N, C-alpha and C positions, 0 to 999 in steps of 0.2 A: 501499500500500500503501500506508490506507489510513488520543492521542486522548485552585495548588490546584483539582481537579475539583469544588470546591465551587461553581464558577460555574454559572449557570443555562444549560443547553444546550437549544436549541430542539428540538422534535420534528422528525423527519425532514422530513416535509411533510404537509400535510393529506390529500393524495391517498394517501400511504402508509398513514396511519392509517385512512382510510376503506376502503382495499383490505383491510387486515388484518381490520377489523371485519366487512366483508361476507363475506370468505372463511371466517371462523371461526364464522359463524352468529350473530354479535352478542355483545356483552358483552366483558369483559376476557379476554385469552388465558388458557386454563386454567380458566376459571370453569365451563364446561359439563362435564357428565359424559359427553356423547355422544362417539362416535368422530369423528375428523376432525382437521384441522390445529389447531383451537383447543380440542379436547376435553382432558380430564384424563388424563394418562398414568399407568399403573400400573407397579409395579416388576417387572422380569424381562423375559425374551424377548430376541430378536435384532433389532436395526435393521439393515437392509441398505441400502447405498449403491451406486447404479449410476452409473458415470461414464465419460466418454471419456478423460479426462486423468489420468495417473498423478501422484502427488505429486512435486513438484520435489525435495525433500529431507526426510528424517525428522529430520535434524540441525537443531535450531532456530537454530544460528548460520549456517546456509546458506540455509534456506528463507525467503522473504519475499514471499508473495503471499496474497491473501485466503483462498483455498481451504485451503492448508496451515496458515495461522495459525489458522483455525477448528478444524482437526483437532488442532493442537498442544494445545489446551486440554483435550482428553480424556486425554492422557498426560503432560502437563507442567504445572507450576505456576510462577508468577513472583511477585515481591514484591507486585505489585498486578495486577489484571486488570479487564477491562471487565465490566460487569454482565451478568446473564442475564435479559433482558426485552426486549419490543419497544419501539421508539421511544427516547426519551431515557433510559429506565432501562437500556438496553443499552449506551449510550455513556458512562455515568457510570463513573468509576474506583472500584473497590472493593478493600479489602485482600484479599490472597490468602495468600502465605506470611508476609507482614508483618502486624503487629497494626493498622496504620493506613496512611495514604497518605504517610507520611514527615514528618520534621521538618527544616526548613531552618535554617541558621545562617550566620554570616559573610556576611550580605547575600544569601543564596541561593546561595553558591558551595559550601557543604557541606550534604549531605543525610544524615540518619541514619534507619535503619530497624531495628526490633526484630522478630525472628522469633517466630512463635507456638511454643508447646510441642507436642511430640508429632508433629513432621513427620518422615516417613520415606520412603526410596526403596523401590522394589519388592522389594528383597532384605531389607528390614527395617532397614538401616543408617540412623542419624539424619541429617537434613539440618540442617547448622549453617551459620553465616556463612561458614566456610571453603569449603564446597561452593558456596555462592552466588557467592562471589568467584571461584572457579575457573571456574565456568560463564560468568560475565560476561567474564573475561579472555580467553576463547577468541575473542571477537569481533575481537581484534587479529591473530589468525593470518592471514597473507596468503592461505593456501589455503582455510581453513575459514570465516573471518569475512566471507563475501560477502553476508550477509543484512541485517537491519535495521542502519542506519548510526548510530543515535542514541548508542549507548554510546561509539563511537570519536569521534564529533563533540563530545561534551559532557564526558566524563571526562578529566581532565588527566593522561594517561599520559606517561611520559618519551619523549623523542625516540628513534625507532628501536625502540620496544617492538614485539615481534612475537608476542605471545601466550605462554602458559605453557609450551608445549612447547619453544620456541626461546629464550625470554628469562626464563623463571622467574616469580618473584613480581612482582605489579603493586603498587608501594608506594602508589599514590594511592587504592587501595581498602583500607580498614583494617578489621580484625576484632578489636576489643579483647576480645571474649568470644564464646562460642559462639552467642549470640542477637543480637549487635549487628553491623551492617555500616554503614560510613561511606564515602560517596563524595565525593571532592574534584573539583570541576568546574573547567573552564577559565574559566568566567565564570558569573555568576548565571543561573539558569534557573528561572522561576517554576512551570513545569509538569513538574518532574522526577518527580513522583508518577505521571504518565501514562507517562513514558519507561520506567520500570522494569516496565511491563506488557508490554514488547516481548519477542519470543522469545529474544533474546540474553541475557536475565536469568534463564534457566532454570538451576537448580543441577545440578551433576554431581559425582560423587566425583572427588577429585583424581587427576590423571594418567590419566584415561580419555578416550576419544573421539578419539584421534589417527587420522590417515590414513583418514578416512571411516568409522570404526567405528560411529558413531551412525546413519549412513545405513543400515546393515545391521541393527543391534541396539541400539535406544535403551534408556536406563535411565529408567524412569518415576518421576515424582513425583506424578502425578495419579491419578484414580480407575481408569484402565485401563492395561494394559500390552500390548505387541505379542506376540501368541501365535504368529503366522506372517506371513511377508511374502515375496511373490514379486514383485519389482519389475516394474511394468507390467502385472501380472496380477491379484493379489489381496492383501488384507491383512485380518487378523482381530485384534480386540482382545478380551481377557478382563479380568475385574476384577482390580485390584491390591489384594490382601488387606491390604496395609500402609497403604493410604490411609485416613485417619481422617476421616469426614464431620463430626466435631465440630470439625475445624480448617478446614472449607471451607464458607463461607456462599454460594458462587456455584453450584457444580456440584451437580446433582441426582443424576446417575449412576444413572438408573433402569433402563436396559436391562442385562442380564447380559453381552451381547456386541454388538459392531459388526462388520460385515463389509463390505469394499469389493470390488467387481468393476470393474477398470480395463479400458480399451481397447475399450469398447462403442461402436458407432456411435450417433451422436446420435439418428437416426431410430428405431433399435431401442429405445433407452431410452424415447423418447416413446411408442411403441406399447405397451411393457410397463407404463409408468406409467398410461396411459389404461385399459388392460385391468384392471390391478390384481388379477390372479389369483394364487392360491397364495401363495408367499413374497413376491411383489411387492406384496401388500397391506400388507406391513410394510416397504416400501422407500421411499426418497426418491432423487431424482436429484441428483448432485453437479454442480458447474460452474455455468453461467450460466442454467440453466433450459431450457425447451423450445426446439426448433428453430423458426426463422421460419415454416416451412411448416405447423407444428402449431397456431399461434395460433388460427386460425379454427375448429379442431375442439374447443376446450375451452369452448365457450359454453353447453353444456347445463347445466341446474340441478344435475344430479348431479356433473358435473365441476367446476363452479364452487365447490361445497362443498369440493372437494379442491384448490383452487387458491390459491396465495399470489402476490401481485404488489405491486410498488412500486419506487420509485427505489432504486438500490443505493448511492448516494453516491459513485460512481466516474465519472471522465471518461475517455473514449476519445479519443486524440489521434494526430495525425501528427507525429512528432518529426523535425526537420530538423537534420542534423549541420552545425553552423556552422563546422566546421573543413574541410569539403569545398568545393571550388570547383564551381559558382559560388554555393553556398549560404552562403559567407562574406560575401556582400553582402546587407545588410538589404533592399534594394529587391527582390531576387530572392525572398527569403523572403516578403515582403509580397505579391508577385505570386501566389505559390502559395496564400497564405491567402485571397486574393480569388477565385482560380479554383476551388478545391475545392468540389464540389457536395455539400453536407451532406445534402440531401434523399435523394440516392442512397445515401449512407452509412447513413442510417436505414433505407431500404428493404432494404439488404443484410442487416441483422440481424433483419428481420421487421416493419418498420414502426413506427408510433408506439406500439404496444403494448409494444415491446421497448426503445425509446429515444426521446429527444427531442434535437433539434439543440442543439449547444453553441455558445456565443459566448465565454464567459470560461473561464479555466483551472479555477477552482474550481466545483464543482457546487452546486446550490441547497441541499444539506444542510449545507454548511460555514458555521459561525458567522462573521458579518461579511462574507460574500460580497457583492460589488458586481455588480449587473446592468448589463451594457453590451454593445455589439456593435461591435468595432473594425473589422471588415471586412464590412460589411453587403451583402446582395444580396437580390433579390426571392425570397422563399420559400426562402432558403438555397441557391439553385441555382447560385450563383457569379456573379461579375461579371468577364467576360472583357475587357471594355473597360478597366477599371481595371488588370487584370493586365497587359495588353499595354503600357499606358502605363508601368508600373513597370519592366517588362522592357526597354523602350526606354531609360529613364533609366539602367539598369544595363549597357547595352550587350549584352544577352542576347536580343534580339528574334529572333535566328536559331535559338534553341532549344538544347537540350543533352540529355544522357542522365542518368537517375537510376536507382540500384538501390534498390529498396524491400524491406526485410525484413518478412515476414509469417509468421504461424503456419500450420501445416498443418491448418487447419480450414476447412470449406466456406464458412462465413460470412465468415471472414477473407480467403479468396481472392476472394470477391465484393467485399469492401471494396477489396482491391488493384486489382481490375479497374475499379472505379468511380473510383479515383484515376487510373489510366491514361487512362480516357476523359475525365475532367475536364481533364487537362493536355495531352492530344493536340492540341487546337486551338492551343495555344501553342507547338507544335513541341517539346514536352518529352516525350521518350520514356522511359517508366518500365518498367524490367525488374524482375519480381517474383522475389525470392529467398526460397524457402519453407524454413522451419526447423522441425524437430520441436517440437511444443508443449511437451514435458517439459523441453527444454533451451533454449527460446526466450529466456527472460528472462536466463539466464546468458550466452547468446551476445551479445545486443544490449547487455548490461551490461559487455562487455569491449571497450573502445575499439579494440583492435587487430583485432577481428573485425567491427566495426560498419561498415555501409555508409552510403549517403547519407541514408537516411530509414528510419523504422520506424513501423508502426502498433502502438500499445501502449495501456496504460491506467494510471491511478493512482487509488488509493483512499486516503483519509486513515487514518492509524493511530489517530487520534482526531479528532473533527470540528473541526479548527482549521487556519487557514492555515499555522501553523507546520509541519504535517506534509504540506503540499501544495507550497508554493513553495520553501522552502530546499532540500529534497532534490532537487528537479528543476532548480533554476536557480542555485544557489550555485556559482560556478566553482571555489572552493577545495575543493570536495568531490569533484571529478572524480578517479576512481581507476582503476587498471589492471584491477581486477576488481570486480564488484558495483557498478558505476557506475550511479547513477540519473539523472544529468544527461545524458540521451541526446543532447540538443542540443549538449552540451559548451559551453554558454554561459558565458563568463567575462567579465562586464561589470562594470567598477568601480562604476558607479552602482548597479547591482542589488545587488552584494555589500555595499556600504556601507549601503544601506537595510535589507538583511536584518539587519545588526548593530544598527542603530538600533532596529528593531522588537523584536528579541530582548531588548534592554535594558529595554524597557517592563515595569513591574511590574503595571500594570492590564491584565488579560487581555482585557477587553472592548475597550479602546482598541487593544490589540495586534491583535486579530482585525480590527477596522475598518481598521487600517493595512495589514494583509495584503490586504484587499480593494482598496485603492488601489494596492498593489504589483502586484497581478494586472494592472491596466491598464497600469502602467509597463512591465512585462515584455512584454506583448503588442504594444507599439509596436515592439519588436525582432523580433517574429514568430519566435521560436525553435521554436514548435510551432504546429500548427493544431488547435484543439479541434474534435472531430468530433461527439461526442454524449455525453449523459448517459445512462448505462445504466439499464435497468429489468430487474428480475428477474420472470419469469413461470414458475411451476413447478407441477406437479401432484404430489401425494404419494399414497401408498397409503391405502386406506380404513381401515387399522388404525393409521395414524400419528396420534399425539396430542401436544399440547404444542408444536406447531411454529409458529414465527414467523420473520420475517425480521430479521436482525441487521445494523444499519448498519455495524458495525465490521469485518465480514468479507465485503466485497464484496457486501453485501446478500443473502447466501445464508441458508439455514436454520441457525439456531444449534444446533450439535450438542450443546452442553452440556445443553440442556433437552428435546430431542426424545425421545419415547418411544413406547410402544404402548398403545392402548386395552385390548387383550386380549393379554397376553403369550403365552398358550397358542396363539394363532393363528400365531405366528411359527415 
């Protein structure tokens, strides 16, 4: 999950740019007046989203995955936000509630933001610095603040602070007046202007949102508000009449309404999107795109015009719990890294159209990423001889049993089976533990509920190693809930190097150093990188202004999508 932004950020990849151009009929996104993904959207109508998986949380302090982060931008605003454009334009940080991307002082330990004028919640009440401060301070609540970790990691809160409901005011965030907010950090952080784009920086009226209130009924600051919500079934957004487009240079807010239908079978969604009849002509599919079995069916010229594809910027990996025996031994983890058949992992999700084999932790879209392969094998099919040798060194040649956590999705089950088959020749018995998709990340992010291993993924919150490696491997960040370090790796050398890199003021040098740290971490084999994900999806024929956004798991950017003919919806 999954980003000063004055630095030059490379485009996602040339393949993504080519895919977007080809699928939009050529030219810049939105330049054409024709219907289709790249056509120009008009104001009005209803965009419909068909998806298998319900949102994890409507409360932005709790949710922290690409799909829900994408949704949040429709109903919430933060001090800054990612742009609304394909490629590098979408990963650049733009002012949102704030007038700019922040002013550092005290060597980068203090950051000041000024709010725009005319900001209001859905009930018409003004948004001031006090509401921003209250929203941010909710991140420290032990029950609520299980989402994005950056506020807690960087802001210098007092020891024992437990959020506004239990502990009251947070003195290290100051509000000298209604439009000024000042953050005191634990240490200098050169990219804090990107941090305040995280969902935990959403403002809320003081003393609201306790005990899961926002999961049921959010308070909007963005262009839309929740009109109805049946968890796991449906959600409808209407316009927020108190949102002022004059204060918002990112969101177009062209549709009058959005509707989500949750709980649909993936194959059913594919059939409806391919047919594109009736209301489905104005629909897009949520999630990770089409099912593996559907890839071969979308090669006709008509469907290719309605297809978006490209790298998502995410890495799927097998996390190995280093606190569990015998996974506490580096040699055992290295043996598993050699044995896993990455070719079958790619096959499980639909082949090379949907993914490419991974070698490093960071995907190709991350700035400064180093290309290397620490556990090579022919065709990525695994090296059992190397694995057996390492298991012998670790005294584990007789085998052992692992419990592997997976999501309740067909392709995830196929991945789990592929892991079972890859490790069986080593006498490693893998038992699959299937968890409901809606609660999966919360379950595996609670160490007391975590098993030996889990298949999961990570997307950068902005395309920097800072949002990939420290959240996943800094041992000091392991927490009882909302834990992102699934390997529970707590290595002194890794922790010290993370601190050294974070202190660098040159962002280019910092990103290059993260590329080297990637290789240092993989020598410890806390995870097995499996694949770099690709998005392939078909949209309805009436959808326009659609493009893939690297910041939200590579899915379609909801902020800009609209309809060619609103009357058809």
